[in-house]
C-alpha positions in Angstrom: 5.3 -12.3 16.9 6.4 -8.9 16.0 8.2 -9.9 12.8 4.9 -11.5 11.6 3.0 -8.4 12.4 5.6 -6.3 10.8 5.4 -8.4 7.6 1.6 -8.2 7.6 1.9 -4.4 8.0 4.3 -3.9 5.3 2.4 -6.1 2.9 -0.9 -4.4 3.7 0.3 -0.8 3.7 2.5 -1.5 0.6 -0.4 -2.9 -1.4 -2.8 -0.1 -0.4 -0.2 2.6 -0.9 0.8 1.4 -4.4 -2.9 1.1 -5.3 -3.5 4.7 -4.2 -0.7 5.8 -6.3 -1.7 3.8 -9.3 -5.3 5.2 -9.1 -3.9 8.8 -8.9 -2.9 8.3 -12.6 -5.5 9.0 -15.3 -5.3 5.7 -17.0 -5.9 3.5 -14.0 -8.5 5.9 -12.5 -10.5 5.5 -15.6 -9.8 1.7 -15.7 -11.2 1.4 -12.1 -14.2 3.9 -12.1 -14.8 4.4 -15.8 -14.5 8.2 -15.6 -11.6 10.6 -15.3 -11.6 11.9 -11.7 -11.2 15.4 -10.5 -7.7 16.7 -9.9 -8.3 17.1 -6.1 -9.3 13.4 -5.8 -6.1 12.4 -7.7 -4.0 14.5 -5.5 -5.6 13.0 -2.4 -5.0 9.4 -3.7 -1.3 10.4 -4.3 -0.8 12.0 -0.8 -2.5 8.9 0.9 -0.4 6.6 -1.1 2.8 8.4 -0.3 2.2 8.6 3.3 1.1 5.0 3.6 4.3 3.8 1.9 6.3 6.0 4.3 4.6 4.5 7.2 5.3 1.1 6.1 8.9 1.9 5.7 9.2 3.5 9.1 7.6 0.6 10.7 10.0 -1.8 9.1 13.0 0.3 10.1 11.8 0.7 13.7 11.4 -3.1 14.1 14.4 -4.5 12.1 16.9 -1.6 12.0 18.0 0.5 9.0 19.8 -2.2 6.9 17.4 -5.1 7.2 14.4 -3.0 7.4 14.9 -1.3 4.1 15.9 -4.4 2.3 12.8 -6.2 3.6 10.6 -3.2 2.8 11.8 -3.0 -0.8 11.4 -6.7 -1.3 7.8 -6.7 0.0 7.0 -3.5 -2.0 8.0 -5.3 -5.0 5.7 -8.2 -4.4 2.9 -5.8 -3.5 3.5 -3.9 -6.8 3.3 -7.1 -8.8 -0.1 -8.0 -7.1 -1.6 -4.5 -7.7 -0.5 -4.5 -11.3 -2.0 -7.9 -11.9 -5.2 -7.0 -10.2 -5.5 -3.7 -12.1 -4.9 -5.7 -15.4 -7.4 -8.5 -14.8 -9.9 -7.4 -12.2 -9.9 -3.6 -12.0 -13.5 -3.4 -10.4 -12.5 -5.6 -7.5 -9.3 -3.5 -6.6 -11.0 -0.8 -4.4 -12.4 -3.3 -1.8 -9.1 -5.3 -2.0 -7.0 -2.2 -1.4 -9.4 -1.0 1.5 -9.0 -4.4 3.2 -5.2 -4.4 2.6 -5.0 -0.9 4.1 -7.1 -1.7 7.2 -5.3 -4.9 7.9 -1.9 -3.2 7.4 -2.8 -0.2 9.6 -4.0 -2.5 12.4 -0.9 -4.6 12.3 1.5 -1.5 12.2 -0.6 -0.1 15.1 0.0 -3.3 17.0 3.7 -3.4 16.2 4.4 0.3 17.1 2.4 0.3 20.4 4.0 -3.0 21.7 
């Protein structure tokens, strides 16, 4: 059960973190919201995205160890990046609620794994 929850946590946090990092860039920010955002908002997205990806990596390493945890983390991160890039390309207006749901699910799963 812990392995399944860890996979859910890595997938959700990876998707949400990569989306935050993408929206921190000017091009994707305009693509999603139609306007170029303030610098402070972009920095906030960059910080949240980085911390979210770090949380996913730490959760994976705690559960599966350093070797298998990092390999699995980078594999799941690759798939999450593919999903984010395809969603930003085809459905940019739908990406904020999808990323919020992924972040919420990943955070809950990570909390369940780390407190078990």
